[in-house]
N, C-alpha and C positions, 0 to 999 in steps of 0.2 A: 411192414402192412399192408404198404400200397405201392410193392414194386410191379406189378404187372397192371399198374391207373396209369393207362394215357394224359390222365388230365393231371396229375401228383407230377408223374416225370415231367413231362413238358414243361411246366410253369414252373416248376424248381431249378431245370434248364435254362428256361428263359431269363428268370431273376438272375444266376449267374451270367449269363451270356451279355444280360442289358446291363451290367455294374462293371463290363469289362470295356465297353461300348460307350456309355457314360464317362468313363474316366478316358477312352483315347481323344472324345468328343469337347470334353472339358475345357480345355486349352482353346480352342475357337467360341467359346461361351455360346456350347451346344447340347441339347440333349443327344441321347441314341436316336429316339425318331425324327426329328430337326435335322440331324445330322444324315439317315438316309432319304430322307426327302428333299435335301440339299442337294446332295450325289446325284439323286432321280432327273432336278432339272439341270445339273449342272451339266448332263449327259443328255439329257431331249428338253432343250431349251423350246419352250412353246405348246407345254402337255397341257392340260384339260385339269385343272381341278378334277374334275369323274374320273380321268384316266389316271391321276395318280394313288386316287385310292381304290382302284382297282389292281394297281402293280403292288400294292401293298396289304390286301387285303383286309381293308378299313372301311370306316362308314365314311360319307362325305363330310358330316360333320365332325368330327375326329378328323380327316385330312383339312377340313377348314383353318379346324383351329390351330394345326402344325404351321399352315400357310400362315397366319394370322401371326404367328410367333418370326416367320422368318420374314414377313414384312416390317415388322416392330423393329429386327435387328437390321434391317435394310442391306437383304439379305436376297430380295426378291423383288420384282413390281410385277404386278396385273394386268394383261388387258385384255378391254372384250372379244369375246369370241366373235368374229365373223359370220363364222357357218350357225351360230345358239347365243342367241343375246345373256341365258339366264348363264354361260359360263363363263369362265375363264382361261385368256394362256397365260401361263405360269413363265417369265424369263428370269433369268439369274442376274445380278444387277451386278456393277464394277468391283463389290467390293466381293462378291461370291464370285465372281471369276479366276481372282486371287489366290482365295482360299483351296482352289480347285487342285491343283498340285498337292500342296499340304496338305488337306484332309485324304486323297487317294491315295497318297505315302501312308501315313498313318494308320488308313484302314487296313490298307496290307498286310503292314504289321502285324496288326490285332490279328485280323484273318490266320500268316505264317503262325503266330505263338500259337494260335487255339489248334490249329491244324496237328503241329508239332507234340503241344500234350497230348493230345487223341490218336496220333497216329494218321498220319494219310490217307491211308484208305478206310480206315476205321470213318476220318470225320467226311471222307466224300461219300460214303455209301450212308451215314447217320443224313445228312444235308439229304441227300436223293431220297432219301426212307421219307424224312419228316415232307418232303416235298408230296411227293405221292399221297401219304396221309390227308394231308391239309387239300389235296383236289379231291381223293374220293370223298371227304365227306365234308367238303366247305360248298 
């Protein structure tokens, strides 16, 4: 019925993929969004909260809620930005740094498994196409 509907197909896919990533990050006591935000902070210590929102294409309040959850888990710390007093630079804690290898290994396993299920070229083409659609209408 909705075979050609962008909304239906992308949200159905998002639910399937989110279950995979939630299962992968559950041993770290993280949701999929929290896991991805933590990985971004680990890769780019000192990011501003607004930069995180831009990276993930989410509203600043959503980014703040995700960061609040990571702060409560003592995985990040906020430091006032020297450039803008309204912003915070986000840094990983020692506990987060200890998760860097394991969380990236699990992430690579999930990505490899999904790529295998879909097929390498189709997987890569799909991600590229979805990114293009997101950029075109976002």
